C-alpha positions as CSV (number, residue, x, y, z in Angstrom):
1,M,62.0,71.3,149.2
2,L,58.8,73.1,149.4
3,S,57.7,71.4,146.2
4,L,58.6,67.9,148.2
5,W,56.6,69.3,150.8
6,I,53.4,70.1,149.0
7,T,53.6,66.7,147.5
8,L,54.1,64.6,150.7
9,G,51.1,66.6,152.1
10,W,48.8,66.1,149.6
11,I,49.6,62.3,149.7
12,V,48.8,62.2,153.4
13,T,45.8,64.1,153.1
14,V,44.2,62.2,150.1
15,L,44.9,59.1,152.2
16,G,43.5,60.4,155.4
17,T,40.6,61.9,154.2
18,S,39.9,58.2,152.4
19,W,40.3,56.7,155.6
20,V,38.5,59.1,157.7
21,R,35.5,58.6,155.4
22,S,35.6,55.0,155.4
23,A,35.8,54.6,158.7
24,D,32.9,53.8,160.9
25,V,34.0,56.6,163.3
26,L,31.3,59.4,164.5
27,I,33.8,62.1,164.3
28,P,32.4,65.8,163.1
29,S,33.6,66.2,159.5
30,A,35.0,69.9,160.4
31,A,37.4,68.2,163.3
32,S,38.6,65.3,161.0
33,G,39.1,67.5,158.3
34,T,41.3,69.9,160.4
35,A,42.9,66.9,161.9
36,V,43.7,65.6,158.4
37,L,44.9,69.0,157.3
38,V,47.4,69.5,160.2
39,A,48.6,66.0,159.9
40,G,49.4,66.5,156.2
41,L,51.2,69.5,156.9
42,G,53.3,68.2,159.7
43,V,54.1,65.0,157.9
44,G,54.9,66.9,154.9
45,M,57.3,69.1,156.1
46,L,59.0,66.5,158.4
47,G,59.2,64.1,155.4
48,A,60.7,66.9,153.3
49,K,63.1,67.7,155.8
50,L,64.3,64.1,156.5
51,L,64.3,63.1,152.3
52,T,66.4,66.7,151.2
53,R,69.0,66.6,154.3
54,P,71.2,63.7,152.4
55,L,70.9,65.5,149.2
56,A,72.2,68.7,150.2
57,R,75.7,67.8,150.5
58,L,75.5,67.3,146.8
59,F,73.9,70.7,146.2
60,D,76.6,72.9,147.8
61,D,76.5,76.4,146.7
62,A,79.8,76.9,144.3
63,P,82.1,79.7,145.0
64,A,81.1,83.6,143.6
65,T,83.6,84.6,141.2
66,H,85.0,88.0,142.8
67,H,85.6,91.0,140.6
68,A,89.1,90.8,141.3
69,D,89.4,87.7,139.5
70,L,88.1,89.2,136.2
71,V,90.6,91.6,136.1
72,G,93.1,90.8,133.0
73,K,90.4,88.5,131.6
74,V,89.9,89.0,127.9
75,C,86.6,89.1,126.9
76,V,84.2,89.8,123.9
77,V,82.1,92.7,123.4
78,R,78.3,91.7,123.3
79,T,76.7,95.2,122.7
80,G,76.7,97.5,119.7
81,T,79.7,99.0,120.8
82,V,81.5,100.0,124.4
83,T,81.5,103.7,125.3
84,L,82.2,105.9,128.5
85,D,78.3,105.4,129.6
86,S,77.3,101.6,128.6
87,G,78.1,98.2,127.2
88,Q,78.5,94.7,128.2
89,A,80.7,91.7,127.4
90,E,80.9,88.2,127.7
91,V,84.1,86.8,130.1
92,I,84.8,83.2,131.0
93,D,85.9,82.3,134.3
94,E,88.2,79.6,135.8
95,E,85.5,77.2,136.0
96,G,84.4,77.9,132.7
97,A,80.9,80.0,133.3
98,V,80.6,82.6,130.5
99,I,79.6,85.7,132.6
100,L,78.0,88.8,130.8
101,I,79.5,91.6,132.7
102,N,79.1,95.4,132.1
103,V,81.9,97.2,130.9
104,R,82.9,101.1,130.1
105,R,85.8,102.7,128.1
106,S,88.3,104.8,130.3
107,P,87.6,108.0,130.8
108,H,91.9,108.1,130.6
109,E,92.5,106.2,127.2
110,P,95.0,107.4,124.9
111,E,93.5,109.8,122.4
112,G,93.2,108.3,119.0
113,I,92.0,105.0,119.9
114,D,89.3,104.1,116.8
115,D,85.8,103.1,118.3
116,G,86.0,99.9,116.1
117,L,88.4,98.5,118.4
118,F,85.1,98.3,120.7
119,A,82.3,97.1,118.3
120,R,80.3,94.0,118.7
121,H,82.7,90.8,118.7
122,S,85.5,92.9,119.4
123,K,87.9,91.3,122.0
124,V,89.2,93.4,125.0
125,V,90.8,92.9,128.2
126,V,89.2,93.8,131.7
127,F,92.0,96.1,133.4
128,D,89.9,97.4,136.5
129,Y,86.6,97.5,138.1
130,D,85.2,100.5,139.2
131,E,83.5,100.3,142.8
132,S,81.5,103.5,142.7
133,D,79.3,102.8,139.3
134,Q,80.1,98.6,139.5
135,V,81.3,98.4,136.1
136,F,84.7,97.1,134.6
137,L,87.1,98.9,132.6
138,V,88.3,97.7,129.4
139,V,90.9,98.5,126.7
140,P,91.2,96.8,123.6
141,V,93.2,93.7,123.4
142,A,95.8,95.3,120.9
143,L,96.7,98.7,120.5
144,P,97.6,100.2,117.5
145,P,101.2,100.9,116.9
146,D,100.9,104.4,116.2
147,I,99.0,104.8,119.8
148,A,101.3,106.3,122.6
149,V,100.7,104.8,126.2
150,L,101.9,106.9,129.0
151,E,104.0,104.9,131.7
152,A,103.0,105.9,135.1
């Protein structure tokens, strides 16, 4: 909208300035320049508002993806590895958009999980969102059969 406002205002000021200079009216240049500037700003603003209002419906904001919507999604690790302190992964939401999220390993994961399961290009599953640290907690897609998972 701002670029349209500037463009329309510029057109009005250029045309207004050339009209005032070609007219045989004895108006001081400061007054005519100020009048043309005010007209350019006003017409530009009004024109931009009138021209963009019908287009506003076409550019409605898309609904935001909520953190809970990503829990249970499979994602791909994009950093070198995922640790307790750092990591990022790529996940695809319902609309097909690719989202880069901050992920961490859970401090409560079972002993003996190979760090290679959290390496770059590995697939992990988002199982929770940590509100305090604002990160998603992940586990590998498939755990090795010798890892015992405690039932809650």
